[in-house]
Every structure is written in C-alpha cells, then in structure tokens.
C-alpha positions as CSV (number, residue, x, y, z in Angstrom):
1,M,0.0,0.0,0.0
2,S,1.3,3.4,-1.0
3,A,1.6,6.3,1.4
4,A,-1.2,8.1,-0.5
5,E,-3.6,5.2,-0.1
6,A,-2.6,4.7,3.6
7,A,-3.5,8.4,4.2
8,I,-6.9,8.0,2.4
9,I,-7.7,5.0,4.6
10,E,-6.6,6.8,7.8
11,E,-8.8,9.8,6.9
12,L,-11.7,7.5,6.2
13,L,-11.4,5.7,9.5
14,E,-11.1,9.0,11.4
15,S,-14.2,10.4,9.6
16,V,-16.4,7.4,10.3
17,A,-15.1,7.1,13.9
18,G,-15.9,10.8,14.3
19,G,-19.6,10.3,13.4
20,R,-19.7,11.0,9.7
21,N,-22.0,8.8,7.6
22,W,-19.8,5.9,6.5
23,F,-21.2,5.7,2.9
24,T,-20.5,9.4,2.3
25,A,-17.0,9.1,3.7
26,L,-16.4,6.0,1.6
27,L,-17.4,7.7,-1.6
28,E,-15.0,10.5,-0.8
29,A,-12.2,7.9,-0.3
30,V,-13.2,6.3,-3.7
31,R,-12.8,9.7,-5.4
32,M,-9.3,10.2,-4.0
33,W,-8.1,6.7,-4.5
34,S,-5.5,6.3,-7.3
35,A,-4.1,2.8,-7.1
36,P,-5.5,0.7,-10.0
37,E,-4.9,-2.6,-8.1
38,E,-3.3,-3.9,-4.9
39,H,-2.7,-7.0,-2.7
40,Y,-4.4,-6.9,0.6
41,G,-5.3,-9.5,3.2
42,G,-4.0,-12.3,1.0
43,R,-6.2,-11.2,-1.9
44,H,-5.6,-9.4,-5.1
45,Y,-7.9,-6.5,-5.9
46,R,-8.1,-5.0,-9.4
47,Y,-10.1,-1.8,-9.5
48,L,-9.3,-0.7,-13.0
49,V,-9.8,-3.1,-15.9
50,D,-7.5,-2.6,-18.9
51,N,-6.7,0.9,-17.5
52,E,-10.2,2.1,-18.6
53,A,-13.0,0.4,-16.7
54,F,-13.5,1.2,-13.0
55,D,-15.1,-1.3,-10.7
56,W,-16.2,1.0,-8.0
57,L,-18.0,-1.7,-5.9
58,G,-14.8,-3.7,-5.9
59,L,-13.0,-0.7,-4.3
60,A,-15.9,-0.2,-2.0
61,E,-15.6,-3.8,-0.8
62,R,-11.9,-3.3,-0.1
63,L,-12.5,-0.1,1.9
64,C,-15.3,-1.8,3.8
65,E,-12.7,-4.3,5.1
66,E,-11.0,-1.3,6.7
67,L,-14.2,-0.2,8.3
68,D,-15.0,-3.6,9.8
69,G,-16.7,-3.0,13.1
70,L,-17.4,0.6,12.4
71,I,-20.4,0.2,10.1
72,P,-23.6,-1.8,10.5
73,G,-23.2,-5.3,9.0
74,N,-26.6,-5.2,7.4
75,E,-25.8,-1.9,5.5
76,R,-22.5,-3.3,4.3
77,V,-24.2,-6.5,3.0
78,A,-26.9,-4.5,1.4
79,L,-24.4,-2.4,-0.5
80,L,-22.0,-5.1,-1.6
81,F,-24.4,-7.9,-2.3
82,F,-27.7,-6.2,-3.2
83,G,-26.4,-2.9,-4.5
84,K,-28.4,-0.9,-2.0
85,P,-26.6,2.1,-0.5
86,P,-27.6,3.4,3.0
87,V,-28.0,6.9,1.7
88,G,-30.1,7.7,-1.4
89,Q,-28.3,9.6,-4.2
90,S,-29.2,10.9,-7.6
91,R,-27.0,10.0,-10.6
92,G,-25.6,13.6,-10.5
93,E,-24.8,13.4,-6.8
94,F,-23.1,10.0,-7.3
95,R,-21.0,11.4,-10.1
96,A,-20.0,14.4,-8.0
97,S,-19.1,12.1,-5.1
98,I,-16.7,9.9,-7.0
99,G,-15.5,12.5,-9.5
100,A,-16.0,12.9,-13.2
101,S,-13.1,10.8,-14.3
102,K,-14.0,7.8,-12.1
103,S,-17.7,8.2,-13.2
104,R,-16.7,7.9,-16.9
105,S,-14.5,4.9,-16.1
106,Y,-17.3,3.3,-14.2
107,L,-19.6,3.6,-17.2
108,N,-16.9,1.7,-19.2
109,Y,-17.1,-1.1,-16.5
110,F,-20.9,-1.0,-16.5
111,Y,-21.3,-1.5,-20.2
112,G,-18.0,-3.3,-21.0
113,V,-18.2,-5.9,-18.2
114,L,-21.6,-6.0,-16.5
115,V,-23.8,-5.4,-19.5
116,E,-21.6,-7.6,-21.7
117,R,-22.1,-10.5,-19.2
118,F,-25.8,-10.0,-19.3
119,L,-25.8,-10.0,-23.0
120,I,-24.4,-13.6,-23.0
121,L,-27.0,-14.5,-20.3
122,T,-29.8,-13.2,-22.5
123,V,-28.6,-15.1,-25.6
124,C,-28.2,-18.3,-23.5
125,D,-31.9,-17.9,-22.5
126,E,-32.9,-17.4,-26.1
127,I,-31.1,-20.6,-27.2
128,R,-32.7,-22.6,-24.4
129,K,-36.2,-21.3,-25.5
130,E,-35.5,-22.2,-29.1
131,R,-34.5,-25.7,-28.0
132,R,-37.5,-26.2,-25.9
133,V,-39.8,-25.2,-28.8
134,A,-37.9,-27.8,-30.9
135,G,-38.5,-30.4,-28.2
136,L,-34.9,-30.5,-27.0
137,T,-34.2,-30.5,-23.3
138,R,-30.5,-31.0,-23.2
139,D,-28.5,-27.9,-22.0
140,D,-25.0,-28.9,-23.2
141,G,-23.3,-26.5,-25.6
142,V,-25.6,-23.5,-24.9
143,Y,-22.7,-21.3,-23.6
144,D,-20.5,-21.9,-26.6
145,E,-23.4,-21.4,-29.0
146,A,-24.1,-18.1,-27.3
147,Y,-20.5,-17.0,-27.8
148,R,-20.6,-18.0,-31.4
149,R,-23.7,-16.0,-32.0
150,V,-22.4,-12.9,-30.3
151,Y,-18.7,-13.0,-31.1
152,G,-18.4,-15.5,-34.0
153,A,-16.3,-18.1,-32.1
154,D,-16.6,-20.3,-29.0
155,Q,-15.3,-19.2,-25.6
156,A,-12.2,-21.3,-25.6
157,S,-11.0,-20.0,-28.9
158,L,-11.6,-16.4,-27.9
159,L,-9.9,-16.9,-24.6
160,R,-6.8,-18.2,-26.4
161,E,-6.9,-15.3,-28.8
162,F,-7.2,-12.8,-25.9
163,R,-4.3,-14.4,-24.0
164,K,-2.1,-14.5,-27.0
165,Q,-2.8,-10.9,-27.8
166,K,-2.0,-9.9,-24.2
167,G,1.0,-12.1,-23.9
168,Y,-0.5,-14.2,-21.0
169,R,0.0,-17.8,-20.2
170,Q,-2.6,-20.3,-21.4
171,P,-3.7,-22.2,-18.2
172,K,-6.8,-24.3,-18.1
173,S,-8.5,-22.1,-15.5
174,I,-9.3,-18.4,-15.4
175,G,-9.1,-16.1,-12.4
176,L,-11.7,-13.5,-11.5
177,D,-9.6,-10.5,-12.5
178,E,-8.7,-12.1,-15.8
179,L,-12.3,-12.9,-16.5
180,D,-13.2,-9.2,-16.0
181,E,-10.4,-8.2,-18.4
182,F,-11.5,-10.9,-20.9
183,T,-15.1,-9.8,-20.8
184,Y,-14.0,-6.2,-21.4
185,W,-11.8,-7.3,-24.3
186,L,-14.8,-9.1,-25.8
187,F,-16.9,-6.0,-25.5
188,K,-14.4,-3.9,-27.3
189,R,-13.9,-6.6,-29.9
190,R,-17.6,-6.8,-30.6
191,V,-18.0,-3.0,-30.8
192,K,-15.1,-2.8,-33.2
193,R,-16.3,-5.6,-35.5
194,A,-20.1,-5.4,-35.4
195,D,-22.5,-3.1,-37.3
196,K,-23.5,-0.2,-35.1
197,S,-27.1,-1.1,-35.3
198,C,-26.3,-4.6,-34.1
199,V,-24.3,-3.3,-31.2
200,A,-27.1,-1.0,-30.2
201,S,-29.6,-3.9,-30.5
202,D,-27.5,-6.2,-28.4
203,T,-26.9,-3.5,-25.7
204,K,-30.6,-2.8,-25.6
205,K,-31.3,-6.5,-25.2
206,A,-28.9,-6.8,-22.3
207,L,-30.2,-3.7,-20.6
208,G,-33.7,-5.0,-20.9
209,R,-32.7,-8.0,-19.0
210,L,-31.3,-5.8,-16.2
211,H,-34.4,-3.7,-16.2
212,E,-36.6,-6.9,-15.9
213,L,-34.6,-7.8,-12.7
214,A,-35.2,-4.4,-11.2
215,V,-38.9,-4.1,-12.1
216,G,-39.4,-7.6,-10.8
217,G,-38.5,-6.4,-7.4
218,S,-35.8,-9.0,-6.9
219,R,-33.0,-6.4,-7.0
220,S,-32.5,-3.1,-5.2
221,R,-31.5,0.2,-6.6
222,V,-27.8,0.8,-7.2
223,A,-26.2,4.1,-6.5
224,G,-24.9,5.9,-9.7
225,R,-26.6,3.7,-12.3
226,P,-26.4,5.3,-15.8
227,A,-30.1,5.7,-16.3
228,A,-33.5,4.7,-14.9
229,S,-34.1,2.1,-17.6
230,Q,-30.5,0.9,-17.6
231,Q,-30.2,-0.8,-14.3
232,E,-26.9,-2.2,-12.9
233,P,-27.2,-5.7,-11.4
234,S,-26.9,-6.0,-7.7
235,G,-23.6,-6.8,-6.0
236,S,-24.3,-10.5,-6.1
237,A,-25.1,-10.4,-9.8
238,R,-22.1,-8.1,-10.4
239,R,-19.9,-10.8,-9.0
240,A,-21.5,-13.6,-11.0
241,R,-18.6,-14.9,-13.1
242,Q,-20.5,-17.0,-15.5
243,C,-23.8,-16.3,-17.1
244,C,-25.0,-19.7,-18.1
C-alpha cells in the first residue's frame, strides 16, 4: 500500500469514527483513490480493468474491510451484495461524489463488463427457449453457442486469442480478475467488428434483462446507475462470473 492510499484510509477511519456517515465518507475515499490494483489480506484487488473500466464496488468492498466493526453489518451487506446504499443519491450526486473521471471509467465497466455479461446470459436464454420449442431438453453447448452468435467463435478459442494478444500464459482455468479483463476485451472486440445497429440492439437486449430484474423487485437500486431504464445488477449479480 502506498503512502497516499494509507493516508486515504486513515482519513476514512477518522471520519467514520468521528460520526460522519460511512457511505458518504467511503465515496470520498473512492474519489481520492488512485491505485489501480493492490494486494491486501492475501487477496488481489483490481479496480481498473484494462486501465479504462473502474469497478467502484470492488474498491468499496476493499474499503469496507478497513471499516469492519465501524459500520452496520446489514448496511454493508446491502451495498456489496444487493447494491443498495444506505444513503439515497441521484445520478448527478453520485458522479460528483466519486469524481467525473471515475464516473466515466465506471460507465466503461458498467457497459463493458456488467452489461456484456448479461448479453451472454440473455442469448443463452434465447437458445434454451429455441431448444424447448424444438422439443430439445439438453442444455449442453448452450454457452459456446451463445458465444458463437455474439462473437463468432466459441469461448475457448476467444480466450486463447485474448491471452495470445495480451502475452498471457494459457492455463486451463481463469481467475476472477482475468475474467473481467477478458469480458471487457470481448466488449471492445464486438463494438469494433459489429455493425453499429447490431451493437445497439445487443446492448438494448442486455439492458432490458437488467431492467426486468429491477422491475421484478428482486434487486435493489444501485447508486450511480447510468439511467433509470439501464439498471446495474446487484452486488451478487455483479460478482457472477459465468452467465450460463
């Protein structure tokens, strides 16, 4: 941990211990934070994917570790797992709280990682429905077929291409940080290669799925979501590493 981040954490702890609302103090710490990644408590945290996409809830989770014992456990769980902040904020207030630069980077993460994952989820569901209509009940191959429809190749082939391009090793498994980076790479690859109308249609489809979750009442509001009809999934959905 750098001296700058240590000072941010010290100020956060003093503010909360002094009676300031912990969520407000946390957002201020998020705004001042500059480290794109770090090792803490035996775990690696990556807050900035590909130097462009900011996972603000990932940083919030890390900072909540420092506030352990100082904040209500139910409020912490509500934020990190259900996306429900203890203090209501408008989109403009949230942007001002974390800063314009981080707000823009967060939108990259929202569309490039979260929405991209829900696009695959939606296409998986479409394939399953098609199979049921055809009288097929087996679920094998759905995930790869969804990848072929969206990206033109199966997941394994795309992962090899991604790792080769990045100069990474080719292990059989994939870690959580690499999966975020891979998903963001897929997003940029799709936007670059696909027709603009197709990109817009796919994005609308994925956002519709997020909206259905919100309207269905199974997910809470998330601070700083891009638009009323463009819901971000909850913390638990945000951490879902596979869609199908």
